[in-house]
N, C-alpha and C positions, 0 to 999 in steps of 0.2 A: 143029577150029575152025569147020567148016562148019555145025555144029549150034548155034553160039552165037547168041542173040538179039541184037538191036541193043543192048539195055541191058546184056546180058552182055558183049558185045564192048567196050562203053564202060568197064565195070568192069575188064575185062582190060587195056584200054589204060591206065586210070588206075593200075592196080597196077604195070604195067611202068614207067610214068613215075615212080611213087613209089620203086620200087626203084632206078632209074637215078639219081634225085635223091639218095637215101640213099648210094649208092655214090660219087657225086660229092662229097657232103659229107664222107664218110669219107676220100676221097682228099685233099681239101683240108685236113682236119684232120691227116692224116699229113704233108703238106707243111709245115703250120704247125709241127708238132713238130720236123721236121728243121730248119726255119729257126731255131727257138728254140735248137737245139743248135749253131748255127753259132758259130765261135770269135770271140773279141774281139781287140782290138789292144793290150791292156795286159799288163804283166808285173810280177811281183815276183821279184827276185833277192836272194840273201842268203847269210849264213854263220851256222852254229851254232858257238859257241865254248864251251870248257870251262875253268873256273877252278878249279885245284886239281890234286892228284896222283891220277891214275886208278889204281885197283887193277890189279895185274898179272893178266892173264887166265890162268886155270888150265888146265892140260892136261887134256883129257877122257880118262878111263880107259875104254877100250872092250873090255878083255880079257874081260869077261863074255860077249861074243858074238864068237867068232872071225870070223863072217861080216862083222862091222863092222870089226874091227881089221885084217883082212887087206886092206882096201881103201885103207889109208893108209900110205904110206911115211914120212911126216913126222908129227910130233905135230899133233893138232887142238886148237885152243884155243877157249875160250868166247868168245862175241860180245856179252855183255851190256853191256860198257862199252868201246867202241872209241874212245878219245881219243888223239890223237897231235899233238904240237906245238900244243896248245891248241885243236884242232879236234875236234868231236864228230860221229861217224858214227852212222847208223841212227836218226836223229830224223825222225819223220813230221811234215811241215809241210803244213797243209791249210786250206782256207777253211771255218771252222766256222759262221759266220753272215754273212748278207748276200746269200745266194742262196736263194730259196725252194725247199724240197724239191719234186722233180718237174719243175723247170725243165729239167733235162738228163736225158734218158732214159738208163738204165743201159746200158753197152756189152754186146753179146752175146758179144764175145770174152772168154774166161775168163782170169782170173789163175791162174797155175800155181804150186802149192806142191809142190816136189819133196822126196822123202826119198831122199837120195843119200849113200852112205857113212855111213848112220845119223846124218845131220844134216839138219835142215830147211833148204831153200834156196828163197827167201831167208829170212833170219832175221827180218827186219822188212819189212813191206809195207803198202800201203793198197789198199783196194778200195771201189768204189762200191756202195751199197745196191742190191740187185737184180742185181748183176753176178755171173755164175757164177764159182765157185772150183773149179778142178780140182786134186785132191790125188792125187799119183802116188807109188807105191812103186817105186823103181828098184833096190831091194836084194834079194838072194836070201835074205831072212830076214823073219820076221814083224814087222810094225809095227801099232800101233793108233793111230788119230787121235782124240784126246780133246780136245773143245772144249766148254767150259762157260761160255758167255757169260751175262750178266745179262738182256739184253733180247731176244736172239735165241734161236732154238731150239737146244737142246743136242744134241750127238751124241757117240758113242764107238763107232767102227767099226774092226773088224779088217781088215787087209790082209795076209793070210798069204803071198802069193806075189808075185814080181817082175812088174811090169807092170800090176798092179791099179790102177784109177783109180776115184775117186768124185767126184761133183759136188755142191756145196752152194752156197747163197747166203744172204745175211743181209739182213733187211728194215730193221733199225733201226740208226742210227749209234751206235757205241760202240767202245771198245777191247776186243779179244778176244785170247785166247792159245790155243795148241795145244801139246799134249804127247803123248809116247808113254810109256805105262806099262811097256812092255817094256824100253825104253831110257831110263832116267830123266833122262839128260843132254839129251835131245832136246826142244827147245822153240822156238816161233816166236811172233811177235806181229804183230798187224795192227790198223789203224784203219779202221773202216767209216765212210765219208763219204756225204753226201747229194748230192755233185756231183763232177765229174771233176778238180777243181783240187787236186792233192796231189802231194807229192814226198817222197823219202827222202834225207836228207843223205848225201853221199858221204864218202870218206876225207879229203877236205879240208874237210869241214863245209859244203860248198856245196849249194845247192838253187835251183830255179827253178820258178815257177808261171807258165806262159805262156798266152796266148790268153784272158786275162780280159776281161770287159766292164768298162767304167768303173764305179766305185762305191766304197762304203765297206764294208769287210769286217772281221770279226774273224778274225784269222789265228792258228791254234794250232800249237804245236810240242810234240810228245809223245815222251817217251823212256821205255823200259820200266822203268828204275831211278830216274830223276830226276824223273818226273812230267811235268806239262804247264804251259806258259806260253801266254798270249794277248796280243795287242796289236791295236789298231784301226789300220787302214791305209786311206787314201783314194788311189785311183789314177784318173787321167784317161785319156781315150781316147788311145791311142798312147803312153802314158807307161810307162817302165820305172823302177820305184822299188826302192831298196835297203832291205832289211829284215834285221835281225840279231836273233838270240836268244843269250842268254848263260846257261849253266847252271853251277852251282857244285857242287863235291863235297858229297855228303851228309854232314851233321855227325853 
């Protein structure tokens, strides 16, 4: 620095100032992003009902692969239509419209899709666009993870050994499915959303979308066999509103 001319030193000082200003601006932008991701005070609670007689879930035959069958003492049943007492399980409820994409940064914590006992767990889930999905083979046998979405990148990856993990993510909102070609009974389903406001109905058909900002939203309920329904809901600051969806047996 001893050889810098006065003009050179001035330019050096200006550069340092510019870099510091840029860093401060970036830091402020980061803080703004975090502020935009802050939770709201409104909630949507509700129930998903089912009108009709649900088909009996069939026993999965795993005898083709002893490594699968030996992990289960009791029969394993399909999960595509879990309806009990008029309540429907495994329905994804999410905010489809009303929140601009990019308002809420995708979480860095991954959603985990396990292959355990030659069954995908969970069978139905939701994930935010850009959020990592970790797919784990917990079985002492070969699985392949075959995912063929319409809007996102397709993949079909083998996991031949126990403990193998792969990480994927999806950029576009859509419904997607996973299957294993080695074990054709294995399947899972997910909805990719543009925001973190989603839930999956439990065995009682119940769900809750918490920490919403006040606003008017299109709320969607999606089921792997029965399709999707939407309704418009307006919720005020601090309000908890009840929302219900009713599905009917396919004709």
